[in-house]
N, C-alpha and C positions, 0 to 999 in steps of 0.2 A: 504494500500500500504506500502510495506516495505521500510524503509529508506536505502539509499545507504551505503554500507560498506566503511570503510576508504580507502581501496585500490581503489575502484571505484571512490570515491570522489577525490583522488589524480590524477587519470587518467583524470577525467573531468576537474580538474584545469589545468593540463598539456595541454589538448586539447584546452581549452578556451584561454590560454595564448600564444599559438603558432600562428605565423602570417599566416601560411598556413592552419593548422588544424582548427583554429578558424574561418578563413574566409569561408572555405568550409561549416562547420557546421552552421554558421550563415545564409548561403544562401542555405540551404539544400532543400528548397521548389523548387528550380530550377532543381533538379536532375530528379524527376518524372520517375523513373525506378522501376520495380518490384524487391522486396527483395534487395534493394540497401544499401550498407554500404561503409564507408570510411575505408580502410583496408591496409594491407601490412606493410612494414617496416617504414612508415612515423612516426607513433606514437613512435616506438622504437627509431628511430634516433632523434626525438625531445627530448626524455628523455635522450639519451646519450649526446646531446649538453647541456642540462640543467645540467646534473650531472658533466660534465667535463669542463664546462666553455667556451664552444664554442658559436659562434653566432648561432641564431636559424636555419639558413638555411645551416649551415656547413655540407657538405657531402650528402645533400639531393638532389637526382636527379629528383624525381617525386612524385606524389601523386596518389594513386590507388583508384578508385571507382569501386567496384565490384557489380554486380547485377545478378539476375537469372531470365531468361525468356526462358522457354522451348517451348514457342509457335512459336518462330522464331529463328532457329539456324543458320541463314545465316550470313556470314561475312559482307554482306552489311548492315544488320540491326544493327550489333554491331558498324560498322563504322559510321553509321548515328547517333547513340547515342553518340559515342565518339566526333564526330564533333560538335554536338549540345552543349555538355557540355564544350568542349574546347572553344567554342565561349562564352558561358555563364560565364566561369571563365577565360577569356582571360587575366585578370589582375593578375592572380596567378604568383608568381615569380619562379615557377617550372613547369615542364611538367605535364600534367594531363593524366593519363592512365585509360581508361575505358574498362572493360572486362566483357562479359557475361559468367559467370561460367558454364552455361548450355551447352556451346558448346566447352569447353576446351578439352574434350575427342576426339573431331574431329581432332584437330591439334597437340595434344600433342605427338603422336607417331612420326610424321615427325620432330618435333622440338627436342624431347628428346630421341627418339629411343625405347620407351617402350609404350605399350598400358595401358590405365587406364580406369576404369569404369566411366560412367557418374556421375557427382555430382548430389545430390538430392536437394541442396539449396546452397545459397551463403555461409552460415555458414559451411555446409558440406565441401566446398572447403577450407575454412580457416584451417580445421583440418589437411590438407596436406601441409600447408605453411612451408617453410624451417626451421624456428625456432619457439620455443615456444613464444618468445617475439613478433614475427611478426604475430602470429596467433591471433590477436586482431582486432575486428571490432567495429566501433562506428557509431552511428547516434545521432542526438540531443536528442533522447528519449530512446536509447537502447545501451547496451554494451555487446559484446560477447567475451569471452576469454576461449576457450576450455581447455587450459592448465593452467588457472589461470593468475593472474597478477603479481605474485612475481618476475618472471624473467624480465618482462618489467620494473618494478620499481626498481629492485636491483641496477643497471641493470646487466644482465648476459645473454650471448648468449649460448643457448643450442640447438643442432640440433634436428629437428623432422624428424626421419628416415622413416616416414610413406610412403613417395613417393620419396624423393630425395636420391641421393647416396653420398658417401663420397667425391668424386671429386668435385661435385657441391657445397657442403657445404664448403669445404676447399677453393675453389676459392672465394666464398662469404666472408669467414672469413678473407682472405688476404686483400680484399678491405676494410672491416670494420676496421681491425687493422691498415691499413695505415692512415685512417681518424681519428680513435679514439684509439690512441696507449695504453691508460690505460684501455680500455674496457676488462673485463674478458670474454674470449671465451673458452668454454669447448671443449675438443677434441671429435672427432667423436665417440669414443668408449663410451662416456657418453650420447649419443643421446637417446631420448625417441621415442616411437612409439605409435600412437593412431590409432587403427583399424577404418576403416570406419564403420558408423552405420549399424547395420543389419536390 
């Protein structure tokens, strides 16, 4: 078994030391969902707070648990999973958001006005997340970072234009800049794009 590289070790230390990330990972056995990961901007925002000297929960609105279950694409099944985990983690100091990435293509056109192909896994979904730093997913035993960990650890905000558009990114960037005024945020024209796996 290969030893973790220093960047992975740094992310693991960040995760273990954060009151939300650490709590969720320490009780991961309660999740019990297929292809489940803790993901989204939580890790990035934890890093920003660490870097810029803010309290651990500063600017953090929620924690995202993503999973992939193509056997039941119903909203009811997703809601049942969400309610179960929200009860299991009722003591979290932030809102818990639970999403079945297998069904995102069903509601995405109504919400964002464009159709997208179905994702093939939870990690496939992370490849379309709005920034390179937020496209990181973690469990107690695995870490996925399709764009690498450099932008997460720098920290640096870089758009991922695979799925989002400029207006969406810039709206997000304005919110982040308000909470973390020293955070380096690259302009849209420096966005990267990662094609969906063939």
